[in-house]
LUMFIMI-287840 format. One line per 2 residues: number of its first residue (from 1); for each residue x, y, z of C-alpha. Coordinates in pm, 1 decimal, always signed. Each point is the difference from the previous one (the first is absolute). Layout:
BEGIN
NUM = X Y Z ~ ... .
END
This chain:
BEGIN
1 = -7184.2 -521.7 +1748.3 ~ -348.1 +131.0 +84.9 .
3 = +72.2 +158.4 +315.5 ~ +22.8 +377.7 +10.1 .
5 = +65.2 +115.2 +372.7 ~ +344.3 -149.0 -7.3 .
7 = +230.1 +47.0 -296.2 ~ +287.4 -244.2 +98.3 .
9 = +193.6 +43.4 -338.4 ~ -22.4 +368.4 +54.8 .
11 = +146.8 -12.3 +357.6 ~ +296.1 -231.4 -126.4 .
13 = +45.0 +250.7 -292.6 ~ +12.6 +278.3 +261.0 .
15 = +257.3 -173.5 +232.4 ~ +214.5 -54.7 -316.5 .
17 = -25.0 +371.4 -98.5 ~ +84.0 +121.6 +355.4 .
19 = +327.2 -232.6 -14.4 ~ +88.5 +110.6 -332.9 .
21 = -46.6 +353.0 +61.9 ~ +212.3 -17.7 +323.4 .
23 = +273.1 -177.8 -215.0 ~ -7.7 +255.2 -278.8 .
25 = +18.1 +274.8 +272.5 ~ +290.5 -172.2 +159.1 .
27 = +182.2 -31.9 -333.6 ~ -55.2 +387.5 -81.9 .
29 = +127.6 +105.1 +338.8 ~ +305.8 -192.4 -34.9 .
31 = +80.6 +109.4 -377.2 ~ -77.5 +358.0 +135.0 .
33 = +231.6 -13.7 +313.8 ~ +252.0 -261.4 -113.1 .
35 = -31.6 -187.6 +320.5 ~ -128.7 -360.7 +46.1 .
37 = -63.9 +102.2 +380.9 ~ -201.7 +300.7 +45.1 .
39 = -157.7 -91.8 +337.7 ~ +13.5 -258.8 +249.1 .
41 = -257.5 -230.5 -144.2 ~ +180.2 -32.8 -338.1 .
43 = +253.2 -238.7 +161.2 ~ +8.1 +54.5 +400.6 .
45 = +337.7 -228.3 +43.7 ~ +153.8 +190.5 -292.8 .
47 = -75.1 +315.4 +132.4 ~ +193.9 -73.6 +334.8 .
49 = +292.3 -121.4 -186.2 ~ -12.1 +285.9 -219.8 .
51 = -18.5 +273.5 +274.8 ~ +277.9 -170.0 +189.5 .
53 = +219.1 +11.3 -336.4 ~ -111.7 +370.2 -46.9 .
55 = +123.0 +103.9 +349.9 ~ +327.4 -159.6 -73.6 .
57 = +49.5 +162.7 -318.8 ~ -75.0 +346.2 +148.1 .
59 = +265.3 -67.1 +265.3 ~ +249.1 -114.3 -252.0 .
61 = -43.8 +302.7 -221.8 ~ +42.7 +198.5 +329.9 .
63 = +317.5 -177.8 +80.6 ~ +130.7 +85.0 -358.1 .
65 = -80.6 +364.0 +44.3 ~ +170.0 +11.8 +331.7 .
67 = +316.6 -169.4 -135.6 ~ +2.2 +271.7 -262.0 .
69 = -44.1 +268.3 +258.9 ~ +278.9 -153.8 +209.3 .
71 = +234.4 +14.4 -281.5 ~ -71.0 +360.4 -43.6 .
73 = +79.0 +49.0 +366.9 ~ +332.6 -187.3 -28.3 .
75 = +95.0 +170.4 -325.8 ~ -54.4 +325.0 +182.0 .
77 = +211.2 -90.7 +283.7 ~ +266.2 -166.6 -205.4 .
79 = +37.6 +302.2 -243.3 ~ +52.2 +242.5 +321.2 .
81 = +246.3 -259.5 +138.4 ~ +210.9 -8.1 -333.9 .
83 = +43.1 +380.0 +33.4 ~ +111.6 -18.9 +348.9 .
85 = +271.7 -283.4 -119.5 ~ +109.5 +246.7 -249.4 .
87 = +55.0 +271.6 +268.3 ~ +190.6 -250.1 +211.2 .
89 = +213.2 -92.6 -284.3 ~ +82.4 +370.7 -41.0 .
91 = +83.3 +26.3 +382.5 ~ +244.3 -291.8 -36.6 .
93 = +170.9 +198.6 -291.3 ~ +22.7 +319.3 +210.7 .
95 = +140.2 -205.1 +306.7 ~ +276.3 -133.3 -238.9 .
97 = +80.7 +324.6 -130.0 ~ +31.7 +152.5 +349.9 .
99 = +222.0 -298.0 +127.0 ~ +254.2 +144.1 -279.6 .
101 = +82.7 +258.7 +278.2 ~ +345.0 +59.2 -100.7 .
103 = -130.5 +133.1 -324.8 ~ -291.6 +201.5 +129.8 .
105 = +5.9 +362.5 +142.4 ~ -220.3 +50.4 +295.5 .
107 = -240.7 +191.3 -218.4 ~ -44.1 -304.6 -218.2 .
109 = -60.2 -214.7 +310.7 ~ -259.2 +258.4 +108.5 .
111 = -168.6 -6.8 -329.4 ~ -25.0 -382.6 +18.4 .
113 = -148.1 +16.4 +339.9 ~ -253.5 +240.5 -117.9 .
115 = -91.7 -212.0 -284.6 ~ -20.5 -314.8 +239.2 .
117 = -249.1 +185.0 +210.0 ~ -218.9 +99.7 -313.3 .
119 = +7.8 -356.1 -108.1 ~ -93.7 -112.1 +347.5 .
121 = -318.3 +261.2 -7.3 ~ -100.1 -144.8 -325.7 .
123 = -20.7 -342.2 +135.6 ~ -187.2 +109.0 +293.3 .
125 = -245.9 +185.9 -252.9 ~ -59.8 -338.6 -202.4 .
127 = -70.5 -188.9 +337.0 ~ -244.1 +239.3 +108.1 .
129 = -180.9 +102.6 -313.6 ~ -16.3 -336.9 -191.6 .
131 = -361.7 -113.3 +32.0 ~ -308.4 -192.5 -186.0 .
133 = -306.1 +177.0 +66.8 ~ +19.7 +120.3 +325.7 .
135 = +216.5 -263.7 +115.2 ~ +362.1 +87.7 +105.1 .
137 = +229.8 -298.9 -155.5 ~ +349.1 +81.0 +112.4 .
139 = -11.5 +176.5 +349.3 ~ -12.4 -312.4 +211.3 .
141 = -358.9 +9.7 +49.1 ~ -24.7 -337.4 -209.3 .
143 = +281.2 -162.7 +205.6 ~ -85.5 -263.4 +270.0 .
145 = -28.5 +105.7 +368.3 ~ +211.0 -198.4 +267.9 .
147 = -20.7 -30.2 +368.1 ~ +216.2 -176.8 +263.1 .
149 = +336.2 +10.8 -188.1 ~ +265.2 -57.8 +228.1 .
151 = +294.1 +223.8 -136.2 ~ +273.4 -176.1 +212.6 .
153 = -82.4 -304.2 -203.4 ~ -108.1 +146.6 -350.1 .
155 = +168.2 +313.4 -116.6 ~ -230.1 +69.0 -294.6 .
157 = -300.2 -158.2 -140.3 ~ -178.8 +34.5 -353.7 .
159 = -316.5 -181.6 -71.0 ~ -74.2 -19.0 -377.8 .
161 = -307.5 -219.7 +17.5 ~ -217.3 -158.7 +282.5 .
163 = -348.4 -160.4 +49.7 ~ -128.8 +174.2 +302.9 .
165 = -337.2 -164.1 +120.9 ~ -296.8 +245.4 +10.7 .
167 = -9.5 +158.4 +312.3 ~ +317.4 -176.1 +114.4 .
169 = +367.9 -3.4 -2.7 ~ +268.8 -229.0 -152.5 .
171 = +243.0 -110.4 +233.9 ~ +341.4 -81.8 -90.9 .
173 = +247.9 -190.2 +184.8 ~ +372.1 +23.9 -90.6 .
175 = +212.9 -278.2 +127.7 ~ +383.6 -26.3 -28.7 .
177 = +91.6 -373.5 +21.2 ~ +360.0 +7.8 -119.8 .
179 = +194.9 +318.5 +81.6 ~ +199.3 +218.5 -263.7 .
181 = +350.1 +20.9 +3.1 ~ +270.4 +249.0 -131.5 .
183 = +316.5 -134.1 -219.4 ~ +268.5 -63.1 +267.8 .
185 = +342.4 -94.4 +32.4 ~ +216.4 -16.0 +304.9 .
187 = +376.3 -14.9 +72.4 ~ +188.8 -14.0 +336.4 .
189 = +317.0 +176.2 +41.6 ~ +179.4 +279.8 +220.5 .
191 = +181.2 +135.0 -338.6 ~ +84.9 -97.9 -335.5 .
193 = +297.6 -39.8 -217.8 ~ +38.2 +224.0 -287.0 .
195 = -299.7 -73.0 -221.3 ~ -218.3 +158.6 -281.3 .
197 = -360.4 -110.9 -28.7 ~ -262.8 +99.1 -234.2 .
199 = -346.5 +20.7 +193.0 ~ -315.8 +5.0 -185.7 .
201 = -348.6 +43.0 +109.0 ~ -333.1 +101.6 -153.1 .
203 = +115.3 +362.6 -81.6 ~ +316.9 -75.4 -152.6 .
205 = +375.8 -101.5 +54.5 ~ +288.7 +169.5 +187.2 .
207 = +363.8 -111.4 +38.0 ~ +153.6 +37.7 +353.5 .
209 = +370.9 -57.2 +63.1 ~ +121.0 -69.0 +340.5 .
211 = +370.2 +3.0 +141.9 ~ +134.9 -271.6 +229.8 .
213 = -120.5 +38.4 +347.9 ~ -313.7 +198.4 -90.2 .
215 = -243.6 -63.8 +293.4 ~ -333.9 -151.5 -28.9 .
217 = -153.7 +332.1 +123.3 ~ +183.6 +186.8 -275.7 .
219 = -121.4 -250.6 -257.9 ~ -377.8 +56.4 +135.3 .
221 = +35.8 +369.8 -45.0 ~ +153.1 -17.3 -341.6 .
223 = -284.1 -238.0 -121.6 ~ -265.7 +229.7 +136.9 .
225 = +161.4 +290.5 -145.3 ~ -99.4 -110.8 -350.1 .
227 = -354.0 -151.2 +101.7 ~ -196.4 +254.8 -231.7 .
229 = +219.1 -144.9 -287.2 ~ -43.9 -359.4 +85.5 .
231 = -306.5 -48.3 +184.6 ~ +209.1 -195.2 +254.9 .
233 = +92.2 +73.8 +373.6 ~ +201.7 -144.8 +270.8 .
235 = -48.7 -83.6 +365.7 ~ +241.4 -89.1 +276.6 .
237 = -46.4 -248.5 +273.3 ~ +335.0 -39.4 +171.7 .
239 = +245.4 -120.4 -276.7 ~ -304.7 -154.3 -199.7 .
241 = -62.7 +248.8 -309.5 ~ -368.6 -69.2 -156.3 .
243 = -29.9 +136.4 -349.0 ~ -386.0 +74.6 -78.6 .
245 = -195.5 +96.8 -313.6 ~ -208.9 +300.7 +106.2 .
247 = -310.1 -172.6 -160.0 ~ -177.4 -319.2 +77.1 .
249 = -93.1 -272.0 -217.1 ~ +126.3 -219.6 -278.4 .
251 = +81.8 +299.3 -230.2 ~ +251.9 +130.8 +262.6 .
253 = +369.6 -66.0 -59.4 ~ +334.3 -5.3 +194.2 .
255 = +289.7 -96.8 -246.7 ~ +347.2 +9.6 +130.7 .
257 = +299.3 -76.8 -247.3 ~ +340.2 +26.3 +121.5 .
259 = +233.3 +163.4 -252.6 ~ +326.6 -41.3 +182.8 .
261 = +124.8 -146.4 +342.4 ~ -213.8 -187.7 +231.1 .
263 = -295.5 +213.2 +151.8 ~ +13.7 -45.8 +390.3 .
265 = +198.8 -299.7 -18.9 ~ -310.6 -203.3 -124.5 .
267 = +99.1 -245.2 -270.4 ~ -332.1 +22.0 -167.4 .
269 = +89.8 +371.4 -72.8 ~ +353.2 -57.3 -170.4 .
271 = +110.6 +141.3 -335.0 ~ -95.0 -225.1 -301.4 .
273 = -280.6 -171.0 +201.4 ~ -360.3 +49.1 -143.6 .
275 = -221.2 +282.4 +144.6 ~ -179.3 -71.8 +321.1 .
277 = -380.7 +69.6 -52.7 ~ -299.3 -7.8 +203.9 .
279 = -335.7 +105.5 -73.7 ~ -303.0 +72.8 +258.9 .
281 = -296.3 -189.4 +54.0 ~ -352.8 +93.5 -85.9 .
283 = -256.6 -57.9 +305.6 ~ -283.4 -243.6 -54.8 .
285 = -321.4 +196.3 +57.8 ~ -355.7 -111.7 +16.2 .
287 = -285.7 +224.1 -60.5 ~ -334.7 -122.4 +116.3 .
289 = +159.3 -342.8 -22.3 ~ +130.8 +25.3 -354.9 .
291 = +366.3 +15.2 -88.2 ~ +70.6 +379.8 -122.0 .
293 = +291.9 +94.5 -214.3 ~ +255.6 +150.6 +224.1 .
295 = +319.1 +151.9 -128.0 ~ +205.5 +136.6 +274.6 .
297 = -245.3 +229.8 +222.5 ~ -251.5 +14.7 -299.1 .
299 = -288.0 -202.0 +11.2 ~ -261.2 -28.9 -285.8 .
301 = -327.9 -209.9 +9.8 ~ -230.3 -54.1 -274.8 .
303 = -317.2 -209.4 +72.0 ~ -377.3 +40.4 -111.0 .
305 = -63.7 +172.4 +326.3 ~ +323.4 +223.9 +57.7 .
307 = +260.2 +153.6 -227.9 ~ +246.1 +170.3 +197.2 .
309 = +337.6 +97.4 +59.1 ~ +189.1 +46.0 +366.1 .
311 = +338.5 +121.6 +113.5 ~ +83.4 -185.1 +338.2 .
313 = +214.7 +132.8 +256.7 ~ +326.3 -172.8 +58.0 .
315 = -87.0 -110.5 +339.0 ~ -314.9 -154.7 -98.7 .
317 = +170.9 -169.5 -318.3 ~ +236.5 -157.0 +215.7 .
319 = -251.3 -133.4 +266.6 ~ -213.7 -317.6 -52.4 .
321 = -331.5 +199.4 +95.2 ~ -317.5 +147.1 -143.6 .
323 = -156.2 +347.4 -13.9 ~ -367.6 +81.1 -102.1 .
325 = -180.0 +299.2 -152.9 ~ -333.1 +77.3 -177.4 .
327 = -127.2 +105.4 -327.0 ~ -298.9 +192.4 +120.9 .
329 = -122.9 +146.9 -339.3 ~ +48.2 +224.5 -274.9 .
331 = +135.4 -108.8 -356.1 ~ -208.8 +24.1 -315.7 .
333 = -213.9 -295.1 -84.7 ~ -143.6 -54.0 -353.9 .
335 = -320.0 -230.8 -54.5 ~ +112.3 -187.3 -306.7 .
337 = -243.1 -320.0 +16.2 ~ -393.6 -7.9 -13.2 .
339 = -10.2 -116.7 +343.5 ~ +93.3 +201.1 +297.8 .
341 = +247.0 -241.5 +171.5 ~ +355.2 +30.5 +77.7 .
343 = +110.6 -231.6 -274.3 ~ -173.6 +248.4 -246.4 .
345 = +194.9 +286.5 +122.1 ~ +343.4 +127.6 -12.4 .
347 = +167.8 +255.4 +249.5 ~ +291.9 +219.7 -35.3 .
349 = +157.3 +258.7 +213.7 ~ +142.1 +302.3 -175.0 .
351 = +231.5 +160.5 +236.5 ~ +85.5 +393.5 +23.3 .
353 = +289.3 +91.2 -252.3 ~ +43.1 +341.8 +162.2 .
355 = +362.0 +80.7 +115.7 ~ -77.6 -60.2 +328.9 .
357 = -106.7 -371.6 -44.8 ~ +246.1 -107.4 -273.8 .
359 = +295.0 -168.1 +165.6 ~ -29.0 -159.2 +345.5 .
361 = +84.0 -8.6 +348.2 ~ +312.4 -214.0 -69.0 .
363 = +191.6 +242.8 -245.0 ~ -221.9 +314.7 +47.4 .
365 = -264.9 +189.3 -194.4 ~ +25.8 +189.6 -297.3 .
367 = -103.2 +344.6 +132.0 ~ +345.1 -9.2 +181.6 .
369 = +176.3 +111.7 -317.5 ~ -179.1 +338.0 +27.0 .
371 = +198.2 +312.4 +102.6 ~ +62.5 -27.7 +377.5 .
373 = -113.4 -358.0 -6.9 ~ +256.7 -244.7 +157.0 .
375 = +116.7 -122.9 -348.9 ~ +21.3 +300.5 -189.4 .
377 = +253.7 -20.6 -270.6 ~ +174.3 +337.9 +127.7 .
379 = +83.3 -196.9 +299.8 ~ +165.2 -251.1 -201.8 .
381 = -230.8 -285.1 +94.2 ~ +54.6 -192.1 -334.7 .
383 = +13.9 -347.6 +109.2 ~ -301.0 +17.4 +226.0 .
385 = -211.6 +200.3 -265.7 ~ +119.7 -279.1 -249.1 .
387 = -157.8 -262.0 +238.9 ~ -328.3 +203.9 +44.8 .
389 = -30.1 +43.8 -388.6 ~ +73.3 -336.4 -85.1 .
391 = -276.5 -125.2 +254.5 ~ -246.2 +272.7 -139.4 .
393 = +86.3 -110.2 -356.3 ~ -74.7 -372.2 +82.3 .
395 = -321.2 +93.8 +175.6 ~ -120.3 +196.4 -297.6 .
397 = +85.6 -278.4 -243.5 ~ -147.1 -266.7 +229.8 .
399 = -323.2 +200.2 +24.0 ~ -33.3 +53.0 -378.2 .
401 = +81.7 -389.9 -44.3 ~ -263.5 -113.0 +250.3 .
403 = -266.6 +234.4 -149.6 ~ +76.1 -118.5 -378.0 .
405 = +4.4 -361.5 +122.2 ~ -321.9 +59.4 +138.7 .
407 = -128.4 +146.3 -299.1 ~ +137.0 -256.9 -222.7 .
409 = -12.4 -324.3 +156.4 ~ -319.8 +40.9 +200.0 .
411 = -223.5 +265.5 -134.5 ~ +68.7 -29.1 -351.1 .
413 = -33.3 -388.0 +6.7 ~ -305.9 +30.5 +222.0 .
415 = -168.0 +214.3 -285.2 ~ +86.1 -264.6 -238.1 .
417 = -149.7 -281.4 +208.1 ~ -289.8 +207.3 +94.9 .
419 = -75.0 +67.3 -364.4 ~ -24.4 -365.5 -62.3 .
421 = -197.5 -82.4 +273.8 ~ -248.6 +293.6 -94.6 .
423 = -8.9 -156.4 -345.9 ~ -100.2 -353.4 +114.1 .
425 = -229.5 +92.8 +272.4 ~ -185.4 +219.7 -232.7 .
427 = -9.3 -265.9 -274.7 ~ -156.4 -229.2 +275.6 .
429 = -262.1 +258.7 +89.6 ~ -75.5 +68.9 -352.9 .
431 = -82.4 -358.7 -63.3 ~ -259.8 -6.2 +293.6 .
433 = -156.6 +335.3 -57.4 ~ +56.2 +116.8 -361.3 .
435 = -255.9 -122.7 -272.4 ~ +104.2 -203.9 -281.6 .
437 = -142.6 +223.9 -283.4 ~ -0.2 -253.2 -270.2 .
439 = -182.2 -249.4 +236.5 ~ -245.7 +291.1 +117.0 .
441 = -77.2 +74.6 -380.4 ~ -94.0 -351.6 -61.8 .
443 = -196.3 -13.3 +296.1 ~ -161.9 +322.8 -89.5 .
445 = -107.4 -114.5 -342.7 ~ -136.0 -338.3 +147.7 .
447 = -183.2 +220.7 +272.7 ~ -144.7 +208.0 -274.0 .
449 = -139.7 -266.4 -197.3 ~ -154.3 -184.3 +311.1 .
451 = -151.8 +332.8 +109.3 ~ -174.7 +51.0 -344.8 .
453 = -110.2 -363.4 -32.8 ~ -136.8 +12.5 +350.2 .
455 = -192.9 +302.1 -63.9 ~ -158.6 -157.2 -308.0 .
457 = -69.4 -322.8 +178.8 ~ -181.9 +212.2 +267.8 .
459 = -212.4 +149.9 -252.2 ~ -96.4 -331.4 -144.3 .
461 = -72.5 -168.4 +341.7 ~ -202.4 +299.6 +94.7 .
463 = -231.5 -46.6 -321.8 ~ -56.7 -379.3 +90.5 .
465 = -299.1 +64.3 +247.9 ~ -189.0 +172.7 -299.9 .
467 = -38.4 -328.4 -183.6 ~ -289.3 -65.6 +284.4 .
469 = -212.1 +247.8 -206.8 ~ -39.0 -257.0 -281.4 .
471 = -190.1 -211.1 +249.2 ~ -264.9 +263.7 +53.3 .
473 = -122.7 -25.8 -361.3 .
END
């Protein structure tokens, strides 16, 4: 080569040196950061995929945190409800004690009533003070709000869970397609020959004896006199005596067994014959087009969009018609998934557990057991008080069970599934973005060798034009 203005070998060496320098810098950067992609130019498509996965990782991690916080909220609420349950059991013991009226002095009954008042105050205190952060949990503020409930159709409504559209309402249509019936037996005669019968209902059994010539009106009076003990009542139309259970549905019962004689001259009611038994019929109820679990006047529906319990009125349960109401809001929604969608959320209503809320409009409310209340034990309202307490205990137990089921079957399983998702998505993102250290160390060694050899090559190529000096002598 005898030209000196343009040194082509040097230019080639410079280009290779620039390339090898960039490669060396890239390897050093990857080893320093541990990342294969540090900027968009490193891998544009990989960067896009990695950022999408990073967004998902962040959302999944927050979903796990949300679930753990939800467990803390539920555990706080359940712990308080558990204490309420213990107080209700103490109330039940005091009620049974007070019903032993023949063995208690008025002062002892008064002392029991004072303790009942104290227990009810404690129940109210728990309901009003239980909170998580600044959010009250058991005062009813986390219950669902309803509108348009027709009380002539539905006596009581409890909504435990509902998906309410943002800014909208969830309409609930309750339709009776087949009516409820009581257990019923009918006999027709003006009088009866001498007979003794055993009559049984849901409440118990009584034996009634009738002399020959007892009129059907007298028989009606005798049956109704023991209604509290049997749960069976009688009505009269002409000479037709109708014996009905006081409750509706398949669990209702009227059983008549003739112990002697022939009751009202009916051969089916002759001594030695099998007892005549009839059960009631449950209604067929559709809620938003889906078949609900109806037992007597109580209806339960549990779907993805609605979890509720209704008590129908007798008139509505016996008519093939429908009624509607709206769930307008309320409840407590927990975001358990990485996407803000209804499928990634669970909602639950936590109703008030105060003495004014426990019970229902069918049997009465717990606060009526206070001194001066309609069902105070000093007034010997033992059966009514027992029905209220039984309903309150069932409500509290159901609330605990629902909270426990939500925690165990939905939230804890959600944490497990989200944790697995987090591991897999993180592994996928790592493959795309993280540097393979072994590979990068190997590449660094190669880059260092090439960098040094290129420097030497550039030095040699720069000295080549000096050979022209030999031509000048």
